[in-house]
C-alpha positions in Angstrom: 21.9 3.2 31.9 25.0 1.3 31.2 25.2 -0.2 34.6 21.5 -1.0 34.8 22.3 -3.0 31.5 25.3 -4.6 33.2 23.1 -5.7 36.0 20.5 -7.1 33.8 22.7 -9.6 32.0 26.3 -9.2 32.9 27.5 -11.9 30.8 25.8 -10.6 27.8 26.9 -7.0 28.6 30.5 -7.8 29.0 30.4 -9.8 25.7 29.1 -6.8 23.8 31.7 -4.6 25.5 34.6 -6.9 24.3 32.8 -6.9 20.6 32.9 -2.9 20.9 36.8 -3.0 21.8 37.5 -5.4 18.8 35.9 -2.9 16.4 32.8 -5.0 15.9 30.5 -2.1 16.5 27.2 -3.3 15.0 27.4 -6.6 16.5 28.0 -5.0 20.0 24.9 -2.4 19.4 22.8 -5.3 18.4 23.6 -7.2 21.5 23.3 -4.2 23.8 20.1 -2.5 22.4 17.6 -4.9 24.1 19.6 -4.6 27.5 19.6 -0.6 27.4 15.9 -0.8 26.2 14.9 -2.6 29.4 16.9 -0.7 31.9 15.0 1.0 34.7 15.7 4.6 33.6 15.3 3.8 29.7 11.9 5.7 29.3 13.3 8.7 31.2 16.2 9.1 28.9 14.1 8.5 26.0 11.9 11.5 26.8 14.9 13.7 27.0 16.0 12.5 23.6 12.8 12.3 21.5 10.2 14.5 23.2 11.8 18.1 22.6 11.7 17.2 18.7 7.9 16.3 18.6 6.6 20.0 18.9 4.2 21.0 15.8 3.1 24.4 14.8 -0.4 25.3 15.1 -2.2 25.1 11.5 -4.1 28.0 10.2 -7.9 27.4 10.2 -8.0 23.9 11.7 -11.3 21.7 11.9 -13.1 21.8 15.0 -12.3 19.3 17.7 -14.9 18.4 20.5 -13.5 16.4 23.4 -15.9 14.0 24.9 -15.3 13.2 28.6 -16.6 10.5 30.6 -17.8 11.7 34.0 -15.7 10.0 36.8 -12.6 10.3 39.0 -10.1 12.7 37.9 -12.2 14.7 35.6 -10.9 18.1 36.9 -7.5 17.1 35.6 -8.6 16.2 32.2 -10.8 19.2 31.9 -7.9 21.4 32.6 -5.6 19.6 30.4 -8.0 20.1 27.4 -8.5 23.7 28.3 -4.6 24.2 28.1 -4.6 22.5 24.7 -7.4 24.7 23.6 -10.0 22.1 22.9 -13.6 22.4 23.5 -15.0 19.9 26.0 -18.1 18.1 26.7 -19.1 15.9 29.8 -20.4 12.7 28.8 -23.2 11.1 31.2 -25.7 8.5 30.9 -28.3 9.1 27.9 -25.9 11.9 26.3 -26.8 12.2 22.7 -23.5 12.0 20.9 -25.6 11.7 17.6 -26.5 15.3 18.1 -23.0 16.3 17.2 -22.8 14.4 13.9 -24.2 17.5 12.2 -21.1 19.5 13.2 -19.6 20.0 9.7 -16.0 18.9 9.4 -15.7 18.4 13.1 -14.0 15.6 15.0 -14.6 14.1 18.4 -12.0 13.2 20.9 -13.4 10.4 23.4 -11.5 10.5 26.7 -11.5 8.8 30.1 -11.8 10.8 33.2 -8.4 11.2 34.7 -6.5 11.0 31.4 -4.6 14.1 30.3 -3.0 15.3 27.1 0.8 16.0 26.5 1.9 19.3 26.1 1.6 20.2 22.3 -1.1 17.5 21.6 -3.6 20.1 20.6 -1.3 21.2 17.6 -0.6 17.7 16.6 -4.1 16.7 16.3 -5.3 19.8 14.6 -2.6 19.6 12.0 -3.5 15.9 11.3 -7.3 16.6 11.2 -6.7 19.3 8.6 -4.2 17.1 6.3 -6.5 14.1 6.7 -7.8 12.3 3.5 -11.6 11.9 3.1 -11.1 8.1 3.8 -9.6 8.7 7.2 -12.2 8.3 10.0 -9.7 7.9 13.0 -6.5 9.6 13.8 -4.6 8.1 16.9 -1.5 8.5 18.7 0.8 6.9 21.2 0.4 7.0 24.9 1.7 6.1 28.1 0.5 5.6 31.6 0.7 8.0 34.6 1.2 6.8 38.2 -0.1 8.2 41.4 2.9 10.5 41.8 2.5 11.5 38.2 5.5 9.5 37.0 5.2 8.3 33.5 5.8 4.6 32.6 5.0 1.7 30.0 4.8 3.9 26.7 3.0 2.4 24.1 4.6 3.1 20.7 2.1 1.9 18.3 2.4 0.5 14.7 0.7 2.5 11.8 -2.7 1.3 11.2 -3.2 -2.4 11.5 -6.7 -3.4 11.3 -6.0 -7.2 11.9 -4.3 -6.3 15.2 -7.2 -4.1 16.1 -9.5 -7.3 16.1 -7.9 -8.4 19.1 -6.5 -5.4 20.7 -8.2 -1.8 20.9 -5.0 0.4 20.8 -7.3 3.6 19.4 -10.0 4.2 22.1 -8.8 6.7 24.5 -6.1 8.1 22.3 -7.8 9.2 19.1 -10.2 11.5 17.4 -13.0 10.4 15.0 -15.1 12.1 12.5 -18.2 13.5 14.0 -19.9 12.5 10.8 -19.7 9.1 11.7 -21.1 9.2 15.3 -24.1 7.1 15.7 -27.5 8.8 16.0 -28.5 6.6 19.2 -27.9 7.7 22.9 -25.0 6.0 24.6 -24.9 4.2 27.9 -22.5 4.8 30.5 -20.3 1.9 29.6 -18.4 1.5 26.2 -19.4 4.7 24.7 -16.0 5.5 23.7 -15.0 2.2 22.2 -18.2 2.2 20.4 -17.6 5.6 18.9 -14.3 4.6 17.6 -15.4 1.1 16.0 -18.6 3.0 14.3 -16.1 5.4 12.8 -13.9 2.5 11.5 -17.0 0.6 10.0 -18.0 4.0 8.2 -14.6 4.0 6.2 -14.8 3.1 2.5 -11.3 1.5 2.7 -10.2 -0.6 5.7 -6.5 0.1 4.8 -6.9 3.9 5.1 -9.7 3.9 7.9 -7.0 5.3 10.5 -4.0 7.5 10.5 -1.2 7.4 13.1 0.4 10.2 14.7 3.9 8.7 15.9 4.1 10.7 19.0 3.0 10.4 22.7 0.0 12.7 23.1 -1.7 11.0 25.9 -0.9 10.3 29.5 -3.5 7.8 30.8 -4.7 6.3 34.0 -5.7 2.9 32.5 -6.1 1.5 28.9 -7.6 -1.6 27.3 -5.7 -4.6 27.4 -5.2 -7.1 24.4 -7.4 -10.0 24.2 -5.2 -13.0 25.1 -5.0 -15.8 25.1 -6.8 -16.5 21.9 -9.2 -19.6 21.8 -7.5 -22.5 20.1 -8.1 -23.4 16.5 -10.9 -25.9 16.0 -12.1 -27.2 12.7 -15.8 -25.9 11.6 -18.3 -27.2 9.2 -17.2 -24.4 6.5 -13.6 -25.5 6.4 -14.5 -27.9 3.6 -14.6 -24.8 1.3 -10.7 -24.2 1.9 -8.7 -25.2 -1.1 -6.3 -28.0 -1.6 -2.8 -27.3 -0.3 0.5 -28.2 -1.9 3.3 -28.4 0.7 6.9 -28.2 -0.5 9.6 -29.3 1.5 13.4 -29.0 0.5 15.7 -31.3 2.1 19.6 -32.3 2.2 20.4 -35.3 4.3 19.3 -35.1 7.8 16.4 -37.8 7.4 15.9 -37.7 11.2 14.6 -34.1 10.9 12.9 -34.8 7.7 11.0 -37.8 9.5 10.0 -35.6 12.4 8.4 -33.3 10.0 6.7 -35.8 7.9 5.3 -37.3 11.1 3.8 -34.0 12.0 2.1 -33.9 8.5 0.7 -37.4 8.9 -1.0 -36.0 12.0 -2.2 -32.7 10.6 -6.1 -32.4 10.2 -7.2 -30.6 7.1 -10.3 -31.1 4.9 -8.6 -32.4 1.8 -5.7 -34.8 1.1 -2.3 -32.8 1.2 -0.3 -32.7 -1.7 3.2 -33.2 -0.3 6.3 -32.8 -2.3 9.7 -33.6 -0.9 12.5 -32.0 -2.9 15.9 -33.8 -2.4 18.7 -31.4 -2.9 21.7 -33.5 -3.5 21.5 -35.8 -0.6 24.4 -38.1 -0.5 24.0 -39.9 2.8 22.9 -43.7 2.3 20.6 -43.8 5.3 18.8 -40.6 4.0 18.6 -42.0 0.5 17.0 -45.3 2.0 14.5 -43.1 3.9 13.6 -41.1 0.8 13.0 -44.4 -1.2 10.8 -45.8 1.5 8.4 -43.0 1.6 5.0 -44.2 0.3 3.9 -42.5 -2.9 0.5 -42.2 -1.6 1.7 -40.0 1.2 4.3 -37.8 -0.5 5.8 -37.4 -3.7 9.8 -37.3 -3.7 11.6 -35.4 -6.3 15.3 -34.8 -7.1 16.9 -31.5 -7.7 20.6 -31.7 -8.2 21.2 -28.0 -8.7 23.5 -26.1 -6.2 21.6 -25.1 -3.0 19.4 -22.2 -4.0 16.3 -22.2 -1.7 14.5 -19.6 -4.0 15.2 -21.6 -7.3 14.5 -25.0 -5.7 11.0 -24.0 -4.4 10.2 -22.1 -7.8 10.8 -25.2 -9.8 8.8 -27.3 -7.3 5.8 -25.0 -7.6 5.4 -26.1 -11.4 4.7 -29.7 -10.2 2.3 -28.5 -7.4 -1.3 -29.2 -7.6 -3.0 -27.3 -4.7 -4.4 -23.8 -4.9 -2.5 -22.9 -1.9 1.4 -23.2 -1.5 2.9 -24.1 1.9 6.7 -23.6 2.0 8.0 -25.7 4.8 11.5 -26.3 6.0 12.5 -29.9 6.9 13.5 -28.9 10.2 10.2 -27.9 11.3 8.3 -30.1 13.8 4.6 -29.6 13.7 3.1 -30.2 17.0 -0.5 -28.8 16.5 -2.9 -30.9 14.1 -4.9 -27.6 13.2 -1.9 -25.5 12.3 -2.6 -25.6 8.6 -6.4 -24.9 9.0 -5.5 -21.7 11.0 -2.9 -20.4 8.2 -5.2 -21.5 5.3 -8.2 -19.5 6.6 -6.0 -16.6 6.5 -4.3 -17.0 3.2 -7.7 -17.3 1.3 -8.6 -13.7 2.1 -8.5 -11.3 -0.7 -6.3 -8.6 1.3 -3.8 -11.1 2.3 -0.7 -12.4 0.7 1.7 -14.6 2.8 0.6 -16.1 6.1 3.5 -17.1 8.7 3.2 -19.4 11.8 4.6 -18.9 15.2 7.8 -20.6 15.4 9.5 -21.8 18.7 13.1 -22.8 19.5 13.4 -26.4 20.9 13.7 -24.6 24.2 10.2 -23.1 23.9 11.3 -19.5 23.4 10.0 -17.5 20.2 12.1 -17.9 16.9 9.6 -16.1 14.5 6.6 -14.0 15.3 6.7 -12.0 12.1 9.6 -10.2 10.6 10.6 -6.4 10.8 12.1 -4.9 7.9 15.1 -2.7 8.7 16.3 -4.3 11.8 20.1 -4.4 11.8 20.1 -2.8 8.3 18.3 -5.8 6.9 15.3 -7.7 8.4 14.7 -9.9 11.6 12.4 -12.0 13.4 10.2 -9.9 15.6 10.1 -10.7 19.5 12.9 -13.4 19.1 14.0 -15.2 22.3 11.2 -14.2 24.5 8.9 -16.7 26.2 5.6 -17.1 24.5 3.8 -16.8 28.0 5.5 -13.3 28.7 3.8 -10.2 28.2 6.6 -9.0 25.9 5.6 -5.6 24.0 1.8 -5.5 24.7 1.5 -9.3 23.7 2.1 -8.5 20.2 3.9 -11.9 19.7 0.5 -13.6 20.7 -1.7 -11.6 18.6 -2.8 -12.1 14.8 -1.8 -9.0 12.8 -0.3 -7.6 9.6 3.4 -7.6 9.3 5.7 -6.5 6.7 7.0 -10.0 6.0 6.8 -13.6 7.6 9.5 -16.4 7.2 9.1 -19.1 4.3 10.3 -21.6 7.0 6.5 -22.1 7.4 4.6 -19.9 4.8 1.2 -20.3 3.3 0.2 -18.4 0.2 -2.4 -18.6 -2.6 -0.6 -20.1 -5.6 -2.1 -17.3 -8.0 -0.7 -14.7 -6.0 2.6 -16.2 -5.9 2.8 -16.6 -9.6 1.6 -13.1 -9.9 4.6 -11.5 -8.4 7.0 -14.0 -10.0 7.7 -16.2 -7.2 10.9 -16.0 -5.2 13.7 -14.0 -6.6 16.2 -16.5 -7.1 19.1 -14.3 -8.8 19.2 -11.9 -5.9 18.1 -13.9 -2.8 19.3 -17.6 -3.3 19.3 -18.2 0.3 18.5 -15.2 2.7 15.7 -12.5 2.5 14.0 -14.2 -0.6 10.9 -14.6 1.9 11.1 -11.1 2.9 11.4 -9.8 -0.6 8.5 -11.9 -1.7 6.2 -10.5 1.1 7.2 -6.9 0.0 6.4 -7.3 -3.6 3.1 -9.1 -2.6 2.4 -6.0 -0.5 3.1 -3.8 -3.3 0.4 -5.5 -5.0 -2.0 -5.0 -2.1 -1.5 -8.4 -0.5 -0.3 -8.0 2.8 1.7 -10.5 5.0 -0.3 -11.9 8.2 1.4 -13.4 11.3 -0.8 -16.1 12.9 0.3 -17.2 16.1 -2.5 -19.8 16.5 -0.4 -21.9 14.0 2.4 -23.0 16.2 5.4 -25.2 15.4 9.1 -25.8 16.5 11.9 -24.7 14.3 15.2 -26.4 14.6 16.6 -23.4 12.8 19.2 -24.2 9.9 19.8 -27.5 11.4 20.4 -29.3 8.0 21.8 -26.4 6.2 24.1 -25.0 8.8 25.3 -21.3 9.3 27.0 -19.1 6.9 30.2 -18.8 8.9 32.6 -19.8 6.1 34.1 -17.2 3.7 32.0 -18.0 0.8 28.7 -18.2 2.8 29.5 -14.9 4.6 30.1 -13.2 1.3 26.9 -14.6 -0.1 24.9 -13.3 2.8 26.7 -10.0 2.3 25.4 -9.7 -1.2 21.9 -10.5 -0.2 22.0 -7.8 2.5 23.0 -5.3 0.0 20.4 -6.5 -2.5 17.8 -6.0 0.1 19.0 -2.6 1.0 19.2 -1.4 -2.6 15.5 -2.6 -3.4 13.7 -2.1 -0.1 15.8 0.8 1.6 16.6 -1.1 4.7 20.1 0.7 5.2 20.9 1.1 9.0 23.0 4.2 9.8 25.0 3.3 12.9 25.1 6.8 14.3 21.7 8.2 13.0 20.8 11.8 14.0 18.9 12.1 17.2 15.4 12.1 16.4 15.5 10.6 12.9 12.0 9.4 12.3 12.7 7.2 9.3 11.7 3.6 9.4 11.2 1.2 6.5 8.6 -0.9 8.5 5.0 0.7 9.1 4.2 -2.0 11.8 7.3 -1.1 13.9 7.9 2.6 15.1 10.5 5.2 14.1 11.2 5.4 17.9 11.6 1.8 18.7 15.3 0.6 18.2 16.3 -0.9 14.9 18.9 -2.6 16.6 16.8 -5.0 18.4 14.4 -7.8 17.4 12.6 -7.4 20.6 10.5 -4.0 20.7 12.6 -1.6 22.9 13.0 2.1 23.0 15.6 3.5 21.0 18.5 4.7 22.9 
């Protein structure tokens, strides 16, 4: 494994080895995790570590589960697998009346493609989950992988807990789930698409969208093929209904570096939105003469410039600026963000006005084109980190998750839109505990606690010259402040990372990640 990681990136591997020998164990593991997770034999090693721990005992008096199998290549192997796991099986052919099974009181249906087989122990997992399922749960789904012609297993898909926004663009349920028989439609099914229709109809029957599906975090299906995500997405275009979007106040803290601010404001001047933007530039103690001249030259009709001479506290600066904001939507925007798409704000505002959404974050790229932010995963490195960082947006990455709208635990305030009423309802940013770092993560988690989930919107894309004006926290004072904020996040939200956690530890503070994915990597790789 380590030899394969060395071949993948010799420079990075040797740098991590040097950190390890110098006693910087966490830094070394954070660097090694993505390399080990991409090694050729990573999945084989992962199976040895995790799968012996996934067995479940058979529950007493479980609900009835009827497997529905499409007639086609490999059906004999599928039926044999179902028999081994003690499932009833019914072959589905043209015109089969699935609605006839809806009267099976308390029963569940498992739609499968021919050629797919179940993992050993899958029957006990599903029966236990079906027996314990709440009334609102209409679908129970599991993780899966692919099996090749020589029965080798590859491309495991370790899925998030139920994410209805992601499902709009990526059917990760069909073929690896069971659904309540009572939600089956009465009509007959054609030979194509019957399994997906069964799943979607079951989800529509749910009373609460956020409780519609329950996730079993274990690989229970070995599949021949599986549905692919719907990428690329169509670009955002204005519509006739956009005039109903509310007015937006854009809050931009800045300190010197008028060159960066100028690029940011230029992007705002080209932003297309149905209403005039309420732009507020908050000058935090700029003392560069050229910057002061630049700020004085900004036309009041375009943006309002205010002065904040307090010490740099990102949370407090923005909280104070909100009082002067006039818009129903708030857009927190760093001065080092370069806005390259004129429709970015329309894309974010459409999502932010939803009743179930709190903060909306954009896809942010480094100047070299690689991803800087595609949502935030809570718990990475013992705090929180940007998902899918450093991958190319055109890469497949982890099942194209970086390219699809989805609920996330948090998004960055470098480019964030949230309804003012929701922001005020949770008390804004916590300026006492999170002056500089993690104030956005904490805000998103407090919004989620009120039922307003964070949403990552990749159709809003910008370039982020990260921390270009503020700098990095490498001085002793900045490092001490960063450590305090990490500890505050850990205390409030349980993000502590055990460096040597016991094998099979299934704890994870982020429901949209996975307990068997590494909490030492911003890129989604297996935990090794």
